[in-house]
Each structure stands twice: as C-alpha cells, then as structure tokens.
C-alpha positions as CSV (number, residue, x, y, z in Angstrom):
1,X,-5.7,0.3,-25.8
2,X,-9.2,1.6,-25.4
3,X,-9.8,4.8,-23.3
4,X,-12.0,2.9,-20.9
5,X,-9.4,0.3,-20.2
6,X,-6.7,2.9,-19.7
7,X,-9.0,4.7,-17.2
8,X,-9.7,1.6,-15.3
9,X,-6.0,0.8,-15.2
10,X,-5.2,4.3,-13.8
11,X,-7.9,3.8,-11.2
12,X,-6.7,0.3,-10.2
13,X,-3.0,1.3,-10.1
14,X,-3.7,4.4,-7.9
15,X,-5.8,2.5,-5.4
16,X,-3.2,-0.2,-5.3
17,X,-0.4,2.3,-4.5
18,X,-2.4,3.6,-1.6
19,X,-3.0,0.1,-0.4
20,X,0.7,-0.8,-0.3
21,X,1.4,1.8,2.3
22,X,-1.7,1.6,4.2
23,X,-0.3,-0.3,7.1
24,X,2.0,2.6,8.0
25,X,-0.1,5.5,6.8
26,X,-0.6,8.6,8.8
27,X,-3.8,10.5,9.0
28,X,-2.8,12.4,5.8
29,X,-2.6,9.2,3.8
30,X,-5.9,8.0,5.2
31,X,-7.5,11.2,3.8
32,X,-5.9,10.5,0.5
33,X,-7.2,6.9,0.4
34,X,-10.7,8.3,1.0
35,X,-10.2,10.7,-1.9
36,X,-9.0,7.8,-4.2
37,X,-12.3,5.9,-3.4
38,X,-14.2,9.1,-4.3
39,X,-12.3,9.3,-7.5
40,X,-13.1,5.6,-8.2
41,X,-16.9,6.4,-8.1
42,X,-16.4,9.3,-10.6
43,X,-14.2,6.9,-12.6
44,X,-17.0,4.4,-12.8
45,X,-19.3,7.1,-14.3
46,X,-16.7,7.9,-16.9
47,X,-16.1,4.2,-17.9
48,X,-19.9,3.7,-18.1
49,X,-20.5,6.5,-20.4
50,X,-17.8,5.2,-22.7
51,X,-18.9,1.8,-22.6
52,X,-22.7,2.4,-22.6
53,X,-23.1,0.8,-26.0
54,X,-20.6,-2.0,-25.5
55,X,-21.2,-5.5,-23.8
56,X,-18.7,-7.7,-22.2
57,X,-17.3,-10.2,-24.7
58,X,-19.3,-13.5,-25.0
59,X,-15.9,-15.5,-25.0
60,X,-15.2,-14.2,-21.5
61,X,-16.8,-17.0,-19.4
62,X,-15.9,-19.0,-16.4
63,X,-17.4,-21.8,-14.3
64,X,-17.8,-21.1,-10.6
65,X,-19.5,-22.6,-7.6
66,X,-22.8,-20.9,-6.8
67,X,-21.8,-21.3,-3.1
68,X,-23.0,-18.4,-1.0
69,X,-26.0,-16.6,0.3
70,X,-28.9,-16.9,-2.2
71,X,-31.5,-14.4,-2.8
72,X,-34.6,-15.1,-4.8
73,X,-36.1,-18.4,-6.0
74,X,-33.7,-21.3,-5.6
75,X,-35.2,-22.9,-8.8
76,X,-34.8,-19.8,-11.0
77,X,-33.5,-20.7,-14.5
78,X,-30.5,-18.5,-14.4
79,X,-28.0,-17.5,-11.6
80,X,-26.1,-14.3,-11.1
81,X,-23.0,-14.8,-8.7
82,X,-21.4,-11.7,-7.4
83,X,-18.0,-11.3,-5.8
84,X,-17.9,-8.1,-3.7
85,X,-16.0,-6.1,-1.3
86,X,-18.1,-4.1,1.2
87,X,-15.7,-1.0,1.2
88,X,-15.4,-1.1,-2.7
89,X,-17.0,2.1,-4.2
90,X,-17.9,0.2,-7.4
91,X,-19.8,-2.3,-5.4
92,X,-21.6,0.3,-3.4
93,X,-22.6,2.2,-6.6
94,X,-23.9,-1.0,-8.3
95,X,-26.1,-2.0,-5.2
96,X,-27.5,1.5,-5.0
97,X,-28.2,2.2,-8.7
98,X,-28.5,-1.2,-10.5
99,X,-29.6,-3.9,-8.1
100,X,-32.9,-2.4,-7.2
101,X,-34.1,-2.6,-10.7
102,X,-32.8,-6.2,-11.2
103,X,-34.6,-7.3,-8.1
104,X,-37.9,-6.0,-9.3
105,X,-37.6,-7.2,-12.9
106,X,-35.8,-10.5,-12.5
107,X,-35.6,-11.8,-8.9
108,X,-39.0,-11.0,-7.6
109,X,-40.5,-12.4,-11.0
110,X,-38.7,-15.7,-10.3
111,X,-36.3,-15.5,-13.4
112,X,-33.1,-14.9,-11.5
113,X,-31.4,-16.1,-8.2
114,X,-28.5,-14.1,-6.9
115,X,-25.6,-15.6,-5.0
116,X,-23.3,-13.5,-3.0
117,X,-19.6,-14.4,-2.4
118,X,-16.9,-12.3,-0.6
119,X,-13.7,-11.0,-2.1
120,X,-12.4,-8.3,0.6
121,X,-9.5,-6.5,-1.1
122,X,-6.4,-6.2,1.1
123,X,-6.1,-2.4,0.6
124,X,-9.5,-1.9,2.2
125,X,-8.8,-2.3,5.9
126,X,-12.5,-2.8,7.0
127,X,-13.5,-5.1,4.2
128,X,-12.7,-8.3,6.0
129,X,-14.4,-7.2,9.1
130,X,-17.5,-6.3,7.3
131,X,-17.6,-9.6,5.5
132,X,-17.3,-11.4,8.7
133,X,-20.0,-9.3,10.3
134,X,-22.5,-10.1,7.4
135,X,-21.8,-13.7,7.9
136,X,-22.3,-13.4,11.6
137,X,-25.6,-11.7,11.0
138,X,-26.8,-14.5,8.8
139,X,-26.9,-16.6,11.9
140,X,-30.0,-14.7,12.9
141,X,-31.8,-15.2,9.6
142,X,-31.5,-14.8,5.8
143,X,-33.7,-11.6,5.5
144,X,-31.8,-9.9,8.2
145,X,-28.6,-10.8,6.5
146,X,-29.6,-9.1,3.2
147,X,-30.8,-6.0,5.0
148,X,-27.7,-5.9,7.0
149,X,-25.5,-6.5,4.0
150,X,-27.2,-3.6,1.9
151,X,-26.9,-1.4,4.9
152,X,-23.0,-2.1,5.0
153,X,-22.8,-1.1,1.4
154,X,-24.6,2.1,2.1
155,X,-22.0,3.1,4.7
156,X,-19.2,4.1,2.5
157,X,-15.9,3.8,4.1
158,X,-17.5,4.1,7.6
159,X,-17.2,0.4,8.4
160,X,-15.4,0.4,11.6
161,X,-16.4,-1.5,14.8
162,X,-18.8,1.3,15.9
163,X,-20.6,1.4,12.7
164,X,-21.0,-2.5,12.7
165,X,-22.3,-2.4,16.2
166,X,-24.8,0.3,15.4
167,X,-26.2,-1.4,12.2
168,X,-26.5,-4.6,14.3
169,X,-28.7,-2.8,16.8
170,X,-30.6,-1.2,14.0
171,X,-31.9,-4.7,13.0
172,X,-32.6,-5.7,16.5
173,X,-29.4,-7.7,17.3
174,X,-26.9,-7.3,20.1
175,X,-24.3,-5.0,18.8
176,X,-21.5,-6.4,21.1
177,X,-22.4,-9.9,20.2
178,X,-22.1,-9.3,16.5
179,X,-18.9,-7.2,16.9
180,X,-17.2,-10.0,19.0
181,X,-18.0,-12.4,16.1
182,X,-16.8,-10.0,13.4
183,X,-13.4,-9.6,14.9
184,X,-12.9,-13.3,15.4
185,X,-11.7,-15.8,12.8
186,X,-15.0,-17.8,12.9
187,X,-15.7,-17.4,9.1
188,X,-12.3,-16.8,7.8
189,X,-11.9,-20.1,6.2
190,X,-15.2,-19.6,4.4
191,X,-14.3,-16.1,3.2
192,X,-10.7,-17.2,2.0
193,X,-12.4,-20.0,0.1
194,X,-14.3,-17.3,-1.7
195,X,-11.1,-15.4,-2.2
196,X,-9.4,-18.4,-3.6
197,X,-12.2,-19.3,-6.0
198,X,-12.2,-15.8,-7.5
199,X,-8.4,-15.8,-7.9
200,X,-8.5,-19.2,-9.5
201,X,-11.2,-18.0,-12.0
202,X,-9.1,-15.0,-12.8
203,X,-11.7,-12.7,-11.3
204,X,-9.5,-9.8,-10.1
205,X,-11.0,-6.7,-8.3
206,X,-14.6,-6.0,-7.4
207,X,-17.3,-6.2,-8.3
208,X,-17.2,-9.4,-10.5
209,X,-20.4,-11.1,-11.9
210,X,-20.9,-14.4,-13.5
211,X,-24.3,-14.9,-15.2
212,X,-25.4,-18.3,-16.5
213,X,-28.0,-21.1,-16.3
214,X,-28.7,-22.6,-12.9
215,X,-27.3,-26.2,-12.6
216,X,-28.3,-28.9,-10.1
217,X,-24.6,-29.6,-9.4
218,X,-24.2,-26.2,-7.7
219,X,-22.0,-24.8,-10.4
220,X,-22.6,-21.9,-12.9
221,X,-20.8,-21.6,-16.1
222,X,-21.5,-18.2,-17.6
223,X,-20.6,-14.9,-18.9
224,X,-18.4,-12.5,-16.9
225,X,-19.2,-8.9,-16.3
226,X,-16.0,-7.2,-14.9
227,X,-17.1,-4.3,-13.0
228,X,-20.2,-2.0,-12.4
229,X,-21.5,-1.8,-16.0
230,X,-24.7,0.2,-16.7
231,X,-28.1,-1.3,-16.1
232,X,-28.7,-1.8,-19.8
233,X,-25.7,-4.1,-20.0
234,X,-27.1,-6.3,-17.3
235,X,-30.5,-6.5,-18.8
236,X,-29.0,-7.5,-22.1
237,X,-26.8,-10.3,-20.6
238,X,-29.6,-11.5,-18.4
239,X,-32.1,-11.6,-21.3
240,X,-29.7,-13.6,-23.4
241,X,-29.0,-16.0,-20.6
242,X,-32.8,-16.5,-20.1
243,X,-33.3,-17.2,-23.9
244,X,-30.5,-19.8,-23.7
245,X,-31.8,-21.4,-20.7
246,X,-35.3,-21.8,-22.2
C-alpha cells in the first residue's frame, strides 16, 4: 500500500469514528471533531507532497450528469463536475488555493465550465444546512449564489444558523428568510439526488471531480480526481481533456 493511501485511510477512518458518535457527543467530543478536521487539512498537505509527481489513473473514469449550478461559458469544450461538502476541510482548501487559478486560466478564457453538485457527509452536522442555504440563495441570482457559496467555504466549521444569516445579510439578502429556507426541506430531494448520483458512481468522500468533454446530452464522461490534488495535477488533466476535445 502506498504511503499516501495509508495516510488518507487513517484520515478518513478517524473522521468517520468521530462522526459515528456525533449525535450524542458532549462538548469535549465536539472539540475533538474540530481538531480532526484541522488534522485533515494537514493530512492534505502531506498527501499532496507525496503525490506531487503523480496523476490520477486514466482508467479511473465515470459518467455523471452535469446537473447543477454552472459557472463559466455553457458552451465551453470541457466540463469539471465537483461534488462537495461545505464543511469538508479538503473542499475548503481546494477552493481557497486551487480554484482561483483555474478560474483565471480556464473558466474566464472560455475553455472550461464548472458544475457544482452537493454531497454533504453525514458526520458534518452543518453540511446539509449549508447546502440548502446555498440553493436558497440561488433564488436571488446566480452570481450571488457563487459569492455566497465561496463565503460558506471560507467559514470553516462555523456554519451554524447565525453564520448563515450573517452571510445572507452580507450579500444584501434577508437573513431570516434565507435561514427559514435553509432549515426547511425545500431542496432536500435535489440534494439527495446529488448524493445518490455520487454513490452510484462510486464517488465516496469529498471533494470529488470529474473532468471530460462537454456533451449536448448533459452528461460528462471523464477522468476522476479523488481529492484535493495539487494545482499542477488539475492543469495536467485539464490540458489533456482540452487536447482530446479539440
């Protein structure tokens, strides 16, 4: 077993154990969960260093629906579908460190469109509420949605009702209205459809990325990147997908 796989296994197993007892956790266990998420961020750095010269195997491909919130040119030649959990430290790290460069180099130049889908993990207690809140904000416009979504990812584990309300007000929305929507089941069917799609495709954990040619039927068949790989990895896979699409 490669050292990187072993490290990832330890991280996933540790977080899962915390999640199993989350419902009856006391304040001490809550603090431990926060420490585990902090460890996950450090673990990402270790894995990235180990795998900095490696690429996800080309044989690891899936077909998935590009059904979600689109960022960039709808007619871009290639598509990146991301499954995320707003409380996942790996997702937060990728959005802070890797996404800005991809937006500048690929999305803003019309080469790539991004499609965001939800996969809130059960051991992150605020993930489902955050996913609902983002969908509620989309009702007020696509650009506000993306700004709100990124703000959620910058909030760490502070994704409770008060934080959601504060963020909604930051973007000129009524905090109470967004919060009422976020604690309802208005978007649960859509979120669970995303969760089911990820599970059916064997995409366990977050973040998960599928990169492939854009298709008129709304599907993407492409290479899977399982986790927050370094920027160089995404550039390599994206450039290969662009060459294939052309």
